[in-house]
N, C-alpha and C positions, 0 to 999 in steps of 0.2 A: 393376836391379829384383829385389824379393824375391818368390820364388815360394811360398816355404814359411814358415808363421809360425814356426816354431822358429828359423829362420835370420834374421828380421826385427830390427833394433835395437828392444830393448824396455826399459821403465824399470818398476821394481817393488819390492816389500817396502819401504813406508814406514815410519819411524820417527820419533816415535810415532804411534800409528793414533788416540789420542784428543787432540783440540785443543780448548782451551776457547776459547769467544767473548771477544773483545776483548783477547787477550793473543797478542802476536807470537811464536811457538814455531816454532824451527827444525826442520825435517825433513830427514833424510837417506834417502837409497834407493839403490837398485842399479841399475846400466845393464848391458846384456848386447847382443851380436852388433854392439858398436859401432867394430869394425876400421876400417870405411871413412870414420869420422868423427872421426879423430883431429885434434885442433886446431880441432875445431868449438865454438862458442858456442851455448849452449841457454838458452831462457828457459822458466819454468813459469807456468801460469795456471789460472783455473777459472771456470765460468759463473756462479757465485756473486758473483766479484769481478768481473766483467764485462770490461771492457777493461783491466784491471791485471795486468801480468805482472813477474814477478821474474826477475834472473839467476840462472843455477843455478853453483855453484861445484864444480870438479872436485876430488874428495880422493883419497886414496891408492888405488891399484887400480881398480876398477870402481865405486866408491862416489862418489856426488855430493849436493850439499846444497844449501838455500837458507834465507834468513832468516824464510820464512813471512809469513803475512797477519795481519792485526788485523782478524777478521771480525766482523760485526754480523748476528746473525740472531736472532728473538725469536717464531717461530711454533710451534716445539716444542722439546721438551728435547734433542732429539737429531735430527741429519740427516747422511744420508751425503755427502762431498764426493768428487767425481772430479778428479784434477787432469791437465792434459794438457801435454805437451812440445813445444816448437816449436824448429825449426831456425832461429836468428837470420838466417843468410845467405840461407837460400832462403824462409823463412816458413812451412814445411810442418810439418804436425804428424805427430807421430811416435806409434807405438802406446804406452800406458801403462795399468798397471792400478795407479796412484798412488791408492788410495782410502782416505780417512780418516773419522774419526766426529767431525764438530763437535758440542759441546755447549755449553748455557747453562744455568748454576747457577740462573738467577733462574727459568726457566721451570717453573712447577709447584710452587715452592718459595718460596710468598709470606712463611713466617713462619720464625721460628728454629727451632722444632721439626723443621719439612719439611726445611731446609737440613742439619740434624745428622743426620737420618735418611737421607740421600742416600749412595749407595756411595761406598766410601772411594777407589775409583780415580779419581773426579772432582775430588778433593780441593778439595770446596766449603766454604765457610766462612760463618757468618754476621757480616757486618760492620756493627757497630753505628751506626758514623758515617754509612754510608749507607743502614742501615737496609733491607739486602737482602742475598740469597745470591749470592755471587760466588767465582770461582776465588782460590784463597788468596794469590796473587802480587799480586792487584789489590786487597788489603786491606792498609792500613797499622794497623789496630787490632792489639789482642791477639786471638788466635785461639782462646783458651778463654773467651770470653765466654760466661756464662750466659744461658741464655733468660728473657726476663721473662714476668710473670705471666698466666696464662691469660686469654682474652678471649671472653665468651661473647656471641653475635651474634643468636641465634635459638634458639628454643625450638619444638619439633615433636610433639605438640601443645600448646596453650596451656590447654586445659581436660581434666581427667579425674574420673573417679567417686569419690564419698566413699570408696568400699570399695577404690580402687586397683585393682592387678592389670592395668596397661596399662603400654606401654613409651612412654618418650619421648626423642628424640633431641635432643641439645645440640650445636649449631653453634657454631663459632668458630675461634681460632688459639691456637696454643701449649698447645694440649692433651693435652701429653706426646708422647714418642717412641714409646714402646712401651706396650701395654695394661696392664704391669704398674705403668707410673708413675701410673696411676688410684688415688688412696688413698682416696676418700671424695665422696661425692655427697649433698646434700639438696636437696629440693623443698620449698617452702613450709615449711621448718624439719623434716621428716619425712625419715627417712633412703631412699635410692633405690638398688636393688640394682644394681651394674654388670654390664653383658652383654659380657664381655670380647669372644666371638666375633664381635660386629658393630662393634668398634672400628675407626675409620679414623685412622690419624696425623695427629694435630695437630688436625685439622678438625671432627670429630663423636665423639661418645661417646653410648652407648644405656644406659639403666638402666630398671629396673622399678620403679614407684612403690608404695608400701604404702597402709594404710588410713590415713585423716587421724583422727588422736587428738581425744578429745571436749575440749571448752572451746579448741582448737587455730583460729587465724585460717585460714580458707578460701582464703586468697590470700597469696602471697609469691615472693620470688625463688630461684633455682636457685642454688646454690652447689658448686663442685668444687674438690678438692684432688689436686694432683697431686707428683709427687716433689720433694724440696726443699722441701717447705713451702709451696709457692706456691699460692694462692686465687685462684680467680675468680669473681667474683658477677655476675649477670644484672641488667640495667636492667630488664627486663619480668618482669612476675609470672606465675607458674603459679596457676591457680584451679580448687580443687575444688568441682565441683557434679553434682548427680544427673540425667541426661536424663528428661524426661517427654513419652512418644510420646500422641498424643491420637485420631489417625484414620489411616486407610487408605482408598487409593483407586487403582483401581478395587475393588470389592468382591467381584467374580466371575472365574473364568478356566477356561480347558480344563485336563482332567484331565492331558493331555500337558506343561502347563507352559508355560513362554516368556513369561509375563505380568509386564510391567514394573509394580509397584505402586510407589505413591509414600506413604511414612509421613511425617505431618506432627507436629509437637507442639513442646515448647520443649526447648531446651539438647541439641537431637539432635545438635550438633556436639562432642560430647565425646569425647576421644580422638582416634585417626585410623582413616582407613579400614582398614589392616591388623589393627587390635584388634578390628573389630566383625563380628559374626556373626549373621545373621538367619534366622529360621525361621518357616514357616508350617505349624502343628501341629507335626508330626516332619520335615517337607520342609525342605531347606536352600532358601534363596533368596540367589542370589549378588549380593552388593553391587556395584552398577555406579557410583552416584554417592551423594558423601557429604559434606553440608553441612548447613545449617539444615535441610532435608530430606532423607531417606534414600529411595534408588531402588535396589530389587532386583529381580531376575528370578526367577520361582518355577521350582522344580524339577517332575518329573514326580511324580505322585500314584501310588505303587505298588501300593498296596492294591486290590484287585478292586473292591470295594464302595465307593462314593463316600460320605463323611459327610452326614447330613441336617442339620446344623447348621453355622454357620460356625466355620472354626478361629480360635484365638488367632494374632496375629502377634508372635513374643518377639523381643526384642533383647538380645543378648549384648555386653557391653562388656568386653572383657579376660577375665580369670580369674573375676572375683568380683560383677560387677553383671549383674543380668537384669531387663529391664523388658518389659511386653507391652501389646498391645491386644487385649482380649478379644473373641469375636466380630466378628472383621475380615475374613476371607476365606473365600469357599466355592468348591471345586472342583466344575466343572460336567462334564457329558458332552463328550467331543470333538465338533467338527462333524461333520457328514455330507454328503457329496458325492453328489448323485443323478445330475448330467447334466454334460455337457461339449459345448458348440457353438461353433465349429466343431471337427473334430479334426485338422485338417491346417494346417500352415504351412511357407512357403517358408524356406530358411535365411536369407534376408535379414531374417526376423523382422517384428514390427510389427503383425501381424493380431490383431484383437480376440477374446479368448478369453473366452466368458460361463461361468462356472462357478456351477450352481445347486445349492443344499441347503439347510442348516438350520445353526442356532448360530454364524453367523459375526459375529453383534454381540459374541461374546467375544472377538475377533481382535483384537489391535493392530497387528501386522505381517503382511501377507499377499504372498508371494511366488512368482513361478514359476520354476523352475529347470530349465535344461537341461544334463544331464551327457555329453560325450562322452568319446572314447578317451583324450584329451589336453587337453580343454579343458572349462570350464563357463561358463555365462552364466545371469544372474539378470534378472529384471524385476518391480518392485513393480507391485501393483494400483493402478489409478488410479481405481477407483470400486468401494464396498463398501455393502452392508447387511446385514440379517440373513439374507436368503435367496439374495442375488445377490452375486458377485464376479467383476470383471472385469479382465483382465490384457491385455497387449499380449505377443504371443509373442517371447521373446528373439531375439536373433540368435545364430547359431552360427557358429563358424568352425571352421577344418580340412577335412578331406577330407568332402566330399558323400556319401561312401560308407560312413563309418563309421557305426555303431549308436548313435543319439541316444536316452538315457532321459530322461523329463519328468517333473517332480516339482510339486506345489504345497505349499509350506510353510505354515502356519498357525500362528505363533508356534512353539512347539515340535513340533506335529504335522504329519508328513509324509506325502502320500500320492503315490503313483507313478501316472501317467497312462499305463496301459498302451496305451491305444486310441488315444492321440495321436501321429501321423507327421510327420515332416518330410520334405520333397522338395526338390529340386534346384531352383535360381531356374529360371524359365522364360528362353527363349531367343528375341530377338526378330529381326526382319528389318527392314533399312533400307527407310523409305518409298520407294515408287516415284513416288507423286504428288507433285510438288514445288510445283504452285501450287493453292491451296485458296481458295475463295470463301465468303461468307458464308452459302450454303445448301449447300456441299458436304460430303458424308458421308466420313470418312476411314477407311479401312479399313486396321488394322496386323495384319501376320501374324507367325507365329513357331509355336511349340509349347509345350506344359507350361501353359499358361494355367488351364485350369480344375482341376488338380490342388490347387491351395488359394487359390483367389480366386473371386469373385463380382463380376457386374457391378456390383452395389450398392457393394460395397467399394472397387474398383479406381477409381484416377484418373488423368486424362489432362489434360497441359496444352499449349498451343500458345501460346508466349511467357509471357505473364503472366495468361491467362484459361484458366479451367478448361474442358474439354470434357466432356459427359455420356456415360459410357459406355453405349451403349444395350443392347448385347448382347455376351456374353462366351461364344466358343466355344474349345474347347482349342487353336484355331490360328488364330483370329481375332479381333479386337476391332472393332466398330464404334461410332465415335464421333460423336456429334451436334454441330453448330457452335454456338457462341454467339452471342448477339444483338449483342454490342458486338465492335469490332477489337482485336485482341491487341496488345500490345507487347511489344518483346524484353527478356529479364531479365538478358543478360549484354552484356558491350561486344563485340558484334560486327557484322557489317554489318546496319544497321537493316531493311533488307528482307527479312533472311532471319530467321526464327522458329524456335527449338529445340521439336521434338515431343518432349515427354517422357511416359513412363508410369511410374506410381507404385504400386506395390504392398506395401502396410504401410510398412516402412522402406527398400524396395529401389526404388531410382530408376534407369531407362535412359532415355538419349538416344538416339533411334533414327534422329535425321536433322534436317533443316533443311527447312523448307517456307517458301514465298513466299504471303502473304496479299494478294489482290486483290478489290476490289470489282467486280459486275456490269458497270456501265459508268462507267468512268472518264473517257470522252471525251464522255459526255453533258453534263458542266458546261457545255462551250462551247456547247452548245444550250440549256440551261437558264437560263443566265444572260441570256442577250439576251433571251431569251422572257419572263423575268420582269421585266426592268429596263425594257424598252421600254414595255410597257403601264404599268407604273408612272409612267414620265416621261409619257406621253400623260394620264393620268388628272390626274397633278399639273398639266400646262399647261391643261387643261380646266377644272379647278377654279378655277384663278387668273384664266382668262378670264371663268368665270361670277362669280366673286368681284368682279371690276373692273367688270362689266356692273352687277350689282345694286347696288355702291355709286354708280356714277355715276345710276343710276335713282333710289336712294333720297336723292341729293342733290338730283336735280332735284325730287322730291316734299317735301322739306323746302324749299326755296326758294318753292314754290307755297304750302305750308300757312304759310309766314311772311309772304308777302303778303296771304293772305286774313285771317290775324290782324291785322295793321296796318290793313287796309279796316275789319275789325269794330271794333277799336279807336276808328277814327276815326269811325263810326257811333254808337258809345255814347257818344263825348264830345260828339257834336252833340245826341242824345237828350237826355242829363243836363242839356245847358245849357238845353234849351227846357222839360223838367220843372220844373228849377228856378226857371225865370222863373214857370210856371205857380203853383208851389207858392208863391211869395213873394206872387204876386196874390191867392191864395185866402186865405193867411194874414193879410193885411190885411183883405180883407173881414170876416173873422171877428173880427177885433179891433175893429171899427168895432161888430159887433153886440153884443160883451160889453160894452161901453162903455155902450152903451145900456140893457143889462137887469142883472140880479144872479144870484149863485150858486145853483142850485136845490138848498139842502140839504135832506136827509133826516133823520129821526129815527134812533136806533141800531138798533132792532128792524128797522124796514123795510130798513135798509142792510144789516143781518147777513142778513136773511132772502135778499135777492137776492144776495149774495156766496156764500152757502153752498149755497142751492137753485135747482135750474131754476123756472121759471115752471109753476104747474099751475094747472087748469082750475077748482078750487077757490079759487083766490086765496090770499088771507089766512088762509081758514080750513082750509087744506091740515093734516094731521095732523101733516107734518114740521115745521111752523110753530109750530101751537099746543102740541102735545104731548099734546092730549085724544084719548084714545081712546074709542069708541062701545061700552062695554062694559055688559052688563047689571048690574044693582044686585046679583044673589046671587053673580058672580064677580069683583067689583070687588076684594075684600080679597084673594083669591087672586092676582090679576094683580098686584095692588100688591107683595104679599110677594115673587111670583118676579122681579119687576122689580128690587125691592131687592136680593136674592140676586145677580142677574145684573150689576148695578151692583157689587157686592163683588167679582163674579168679575174685572170690566174692571179692577181695581185690582191684580189678579194678573199680574205680568209673564209668568210662563210660560204661563198660560193665555190670556191676549191674543195673544202671537206664534204659540201653536198653533191659535188660533181664526181668525187671519188666513190662517196656512198652509193651514188646513183650507177656508176660503172660497175662497182662490184656485185648489186643486185641483178646484173643483167647476164642472162645464162649463155651467151653466145661470145661473152667476154673471156677468152681462153687464158692459158700460163702464158703462151708466147705473147698474146697482145698484152697481157699485164705487165711482162719484161719490156716490150717496146715502150709502153706508156710511162713505166717508171723511168726508163732511160731519158727518154724525152722530157719529161718534168724536171729531172735533174739537169739537164743541158740548159733547159727554157730558164730555170731559177738559180742556177750556179752564181749569177752575180748578187742575187740577194740570198746569201746563207743564212742570216738571221731570221729572215722570214720563213725561209725554208725548213730550219731547224724546229721553228715553233708550229707548223704544219706538222712535220713527223712526230713531234713530242705528242700532240693533240689526239693524233691519230692512234700512235702507240699506247697511250693512257685508255683509250676507248677498247682498245684490243686487250689490253690486260684486263680490263674490267668485265669483259665479254668473257674471256677464258676463266677466271677467278669463280665465276659462278656456274662454268661448264663441269661436266663429269671429269674430265681429262685436263686440267690445267697444263700439265708437263708438254702436251703437244705444241702448244706456242714456240717452244724452244725447238721443236724439231721439225716444223714446217714452215715453210715461206710462201705460202699461197696469197697471202694479202698483199695488197700494195703498199702498204705502210712497211711491211717488213723488205718487199722488193726495192722500195725507195732506199730504205735503210743501209742495204746490202749493196 
């Protein structure tokens, strides 16, 4: 056994220390303190080759060697490999410092120029047949192959101002090995000055474009010439154009700055973000976003007196192009804070802090920040208007005894809240009352409750139901029970419910309680007390129903029997009456055969049809139509009757006349009969007109009866004039 490391068998000093990937390289090394291992056989391996091991050869003296491994590794250009030695007979590993560097020529050297730029110690060459950078002994081609022409894959940016003065980056491959290899660059046919200090071997070249010449094409490819006369040309074109800013939003911000303003317009994405500078008046505006719109953050306005007018927003593109939006942005006075409520919070945070003041509508970002000795916490505002900003106090970590400084930051304007204090979190005692009911009040004990909390802000939960905090004292909380039964929110015993107190973001589970109803056993009494009367009521109802059904059936049979008797009686009566009728008919027939039909003249017939018998007989004025009128008034009456006759020929007048008479209370049935007869006689020469009048009146009558309670009465009664005229 070896007790001192210097006496232990060891293997060290490998040669060579640089091993290429994919090529089996023989490695020799030294072995020391191997006196007790004469004639032993060793194997060598490495974790990179997993279970593969190679036999070790004994050379002269204390030197050993092995054939090496053909490694495969492509995660990085280089990696360190540690070999281990193993005694083949015992299988024990032995101390070894055989550490070599494994390298891969292909990783990070994707083109010919990068391959030739590699350190000569790696012996990397560009192999044309494989189109890859490999260890020189792995390439069968000529090793003096020239690199192909440059390839341009991308141009950043694709647009530049007409006056030039901006840098463009040309990405590609085989763009030279050294910065001196770049001989010439043109952009859209115009020279581009190479910026050698920004050159990256083979992959990127940076140059500064100049002003586009007159009558030149505004768009064209990028061309590059490298050492040896090789030329590369881009497939994509670079375009000259001038940006046109048109608007700025918002147009106001605080004097302290920090307002993110958005500039809109046409062709603003000309050049790259690094070449663009924005100013509001003489104040720098840091560019945050660069694209079809430009977003920048305003700086602080240093002068004491604010300008009365809006300032221009100026955009500088590179060294030569400047464009602006006039009267675009105005600096305003910084916000003011007048009050802060409440002024305390527990270190758990989450308490709603209301800051009142003015000028908050100018602010885009409002945060509350707490700075400790070794920590900082930030909370953004969750509600804001012109006069009020609301935060939730940040959670602070670290020692509770350290001094905390609280700030509110409104964009770039910062104010320290010196009156705001943080207190250590409250301490709660475990609940002693384990069983609660739907009416019991829970008392939570502890200390430090009222230092930074009120009953209105505090929350309490039993299971998933919130309990109202009725009273909050410094050492006690009184909780009112809810109206519904709580349920467990975690996977624990269902009969146990967590009692949790929540102050802001702080949550404390202070024990488990069991919820019981007042009288759980009363169900055994309530259920029979309800069901038994219900069953009795159902049975009685069924009995009464059956009894009434039987009684109704008996009544039905009785009525049926009476109807049969009545039917028999009516049948007999009909037979008797029919017999009597036949006898009378025979008598009347005999009388008619002996006499003749009593014919009447037309005038007498119509008089009897239309008019009732009168005491004046045939001399009734209704029949003769002769009025007893003095001679002096006869002409006037005759003219009036003619005019009235003309009015009767007007459908509108006649219908309204009839409606007016119908509404008259002293227009009795006899008068209605006379009026209907007179109207029929007066208009019997104009039957089409008369029929139209009757049709209109009948339709109105039917419409009236349809909406009445008893429409059938229309067919039974003939009190209306329209029915009388029809009959």
